[in-house]
C-alpha positions as CSV (number, residue, x, y, z in Angstrom):
1,G,85.0,88.3,90.9
2,G,83.7,90.7,93.5
3,S,84.7,91.0,97.1
4,P,81.9,89.9,99.5
5,E,83.4,92.3,102.1
6,A,83.3,95.2,99.7
7,L,79.7,94.5,98.6
8,E,78.6,94.3,102.3
9,I,80.3,97.7,103.0
10,L,78.5,99.2,100.0
11,E,75.1,98.0,101.2
12,D,75.6,99.9,104.4
13,Q,76.4,103.2,102.7
14,T,73.9,106.0,102.3
15,F,74.6,106.3,98.6
16,P,73.4,103.8,96.0
17,S,75.8,101.1,94.8
18,I,76.3,101.5,91.1
19,D,78.0,98.2,90.2
20,E,77.9,95.9,87.3
21,M,76.0,93.2,89.3
22,T,73.0,95.5,90.2
23,H,73.1,98.2,87.5
24,D,74.7,96.5,84.5
25,W,73.3,99.0,82.0
26,Y,76.0,101.5,83.1
27,F,78.8,99.2,82.0
28,W,80.0,97.2,79.0
29,R,82.5,94.3,78.5
30,S,85.4,94.7,76.1
31,N,86.2,92.0,73.7
32,H,89.8,93.2,73.0
33,G,91.5,90.2,74.7
34,E,91.1,91.2,78.4
35,F,89.6,88.5,80.6
36,A,86.7,89.1,83.1
37,P,86.6,90.9,85.5
38,H,89.4,93.1,83.9
39,N,87.3,93.9,80.8
40,T,84.5,95.9,82.4
41,Y,84.3,99.6,81.4
42,T,82.0,102.6,81.8
43,S,82.1,106.2,80.6
44,S,81.6,109.7,81.8
45,D,78.3,109.8,80.0
46,L,77.1,106.7,81.7
47,W,78.2,107.8,85.1
48,N,76.5,111.2,84.6
49,S,73.4,109.4,83.7
50,A,73.6,107.3,86.9
51,W,74.2,110.5,88.9
52,K,71.1,112.1,87.3
53,N,69.0,109.0,87.9
54,Y,70.0,108.3,91.5
55,G,70.3,111.9,92.6
56,E,73.1,113.7,94.4
57,V,73.5,112.0,97.7
58,G,75.8,113.1,100.4
59,D,78.7,115.6,100.4
60,T,80.2,115.8,96.9
61,S,83.0,118.3,97.8
62,F,86.6,117.4,97.8
63,A,89.9,119.0,98.3
64,S,92.3,118.8,95.4
65,W,95.9,117.6,95.7
66,N,98.7,120.2,95.4
67,F,100.3,120.4,91.9
68,A,103.5,122.2,91.0
69,P,105.9,121.5,88.1
70,T,109.0,119.6,89.2
71,S,112.3,120.7,87.9
72,T,114.3,118.2,85.9
73,C,117.0,116.2,87.6
74,E,120.6,117.3,87.0
75,T,122.7,114.8,89.0
76,A,122.1,111.4,90.6
77,C,118.9,110.9,88.6
78,V,116.6,108.0,89.0
79,N,116.5,106.4,85.6
80,E,114.7,103.2,86.4
81,I,112.2,102.0,89.1
82,R,111.5,98.3,89.5
83,V,108.5,96.8,91.3
84,D,108.2,93.0,91.3
85,Y,104.6,92.1,92.0
86,L,104.7,88.5,90.8
87,P,107.8,87.8,88.7
88,P,108.1,87.4,85.8
89,W,104.7,88.3,84.4
90,F,104.0,91.2,86.7
91,S,107.5,92.5,87.1
92,V,107.2,96.2,86.3
93,S,109.9,98.8,85.5
94,W,109.6,102.4,84.8
95,Q,112.3,103.9,82.6
96,F,112.9,107.7,82.6
97,A,113.1,109.5,79.2
98,S,114.9,112.8,79.7
99,S,113.5,114.0,76.3
100,T,109.9,113.9,77.6
101,G,110.5,114.1,81.4
102,A,108.2,111.0,81.8
103,Y,108.7,107.4,82.7
104,A,107.8,104.6,80.2
105,R,106.2,101.5,81.8
106,Y,107.5,98.0,81.0
107,Q,105.9,94.8,82.2
108,A,107.6,91.4,82.0
109,G,110.4,93.0,80.1
110,A,108.3,94.4,77.3
111,P,106.7,97.8,76.7
112,H,103.3,98.0,78.4
113,V,100.9,99.3,75.8
114,D,97.3,100.2,75.7
115,Q,94.7,98.6,73.4
116,N,95.9,100.9,70.5
117,G,99.5,99.8,70.9
118,S,100.7,103.1,72.5
119,H,103.3,102.8,75.1
120,L,102.1,103.8,78.6
121,Y,103.9,106.8,80.3
122,A,103.6,108.5,83.7
123,D,104.8,112.0,84.7
124,T,104.7,111.1,88.4
125,I,105.0,107.7,90.1
126,I,103.9,107.2,93.7
127,I,104.8,104.0,95.5
128,Q,102.9,103.5,98.8
129,R,104.0,100.7,101.1
130,T,101.0,99.0,102.7
131,K,100.3,96.0,104.9
132,I,98.3,93.1,103.3
133,R,96.5,90.3,105.0
134,T,94.5,87.3,103.8
135,I,90.8,87.7,104.8
136,D,89.2,84.3,103.7
137,D,89.8,80.7,102.6
138,V,89.6,81.8,98.9
139,G,92.8,83.9,99.5
140,R,91.3,87.3,99.0
141,K,93.5,90.0,100.3
142,K,92.8,93.1,102.3
143,I,95.2,95.9,101.4
144,L,95.3,98.3,104.3
145,T,95.0,101.6,102.4
146,D,93.7,103.5,105.4
147,T,96.5,103.1,107.9
148,G,99.3,105.2,106.3
149,G,102.9,104.3,105.7
150,E,106.1,105.0,103.8
151,A,105.9,106.4,100.3
152,L,108.3,107.1,97.4
153,F,107.6,109.9,94.9
154,V,109.4,109.9,91.5
155,A,109.1,112.7,88.9
156,Q,111.5,114.3,86.4
157,G,114.2,111.9,87.4
158,K,114.1,112.8,91.1
159,S,112.9,110.6,93.9
160,I,111.7,111.9,97.3
161,T,110.9,109.7,100.3
162,G,107.9,110.5,102.5
163,R,104.7,109.2,104.0
164,W,101.1,108.7,103.0
165,K,98.0,108.9,105.2
166,K,94.2,108.9,104.8
167,Q,92.5,112.1,105.8
168,D,88.8,112.9,105.2
169,G,88.5,109.9,102.9
170,R,91.4,110.8,100.6
171,T,95.1,110.0,100.5
172,I,97.5,112.7,101.4
173,W,101.2,112.4,100.5
174,L,103.7,114.1,102.8
175,D,107.4,114.7,102.4
176,D,109.9,113.9,105.2
177,A,109.3,117.4,106.7
178,G,105.5,116.6,107.0
179,E,104.5,119.0,104.3
180,E,101.9,117.9,101.7
181,F,103.8,116.8,98.6
182,S,103.1,118.8,95.4
183,L,102.5,116.4,92.4
184,N,104.0,117.1,89.0
185,P,101.1,118.0,86.6
186,G,100.3,115.2,84.1
187,T,99.7,111.5,84.4
188,I,100.1,110.1,87.9
189,W,100.6,106.3,88.5
């Protein structure tokens, strides 16, 4: 379910809260085997309808991230990345395919596929280190995504260490020299 803390924050905002609990007509539930709440979806058409119905509220401008093609790794390439969330079911690995320049995602030792059975791939992987704390007796977690911290960027077989921070409501990724990191065009995970 929902986070009481998040719902309270949304109530205090100047923009309308478009969520499944108060505006369920902008969402649908999938019956392809996912379990609630992980089977709730919307579409661009439905979001555009919500935008039209509730008006343009607040500043809608944003600054894009920097994008630039990353050259392919020649030596000391990163061929696999492992992230163990909750072993074994949520142990994730990304395996580099030099033929495509992308990383294939595996979960619990098997290919991670979408509902059509297609293997999931990413051109750039960003790992942000955060602090997490328990916020209530139910065990809900607050993941501190506004404090900044260490980051690892992986693309085209190369890995670069750096940092992340929140600035003007969006995450900015910086290399070790403090310059904004340019993301490889394509799918970012």
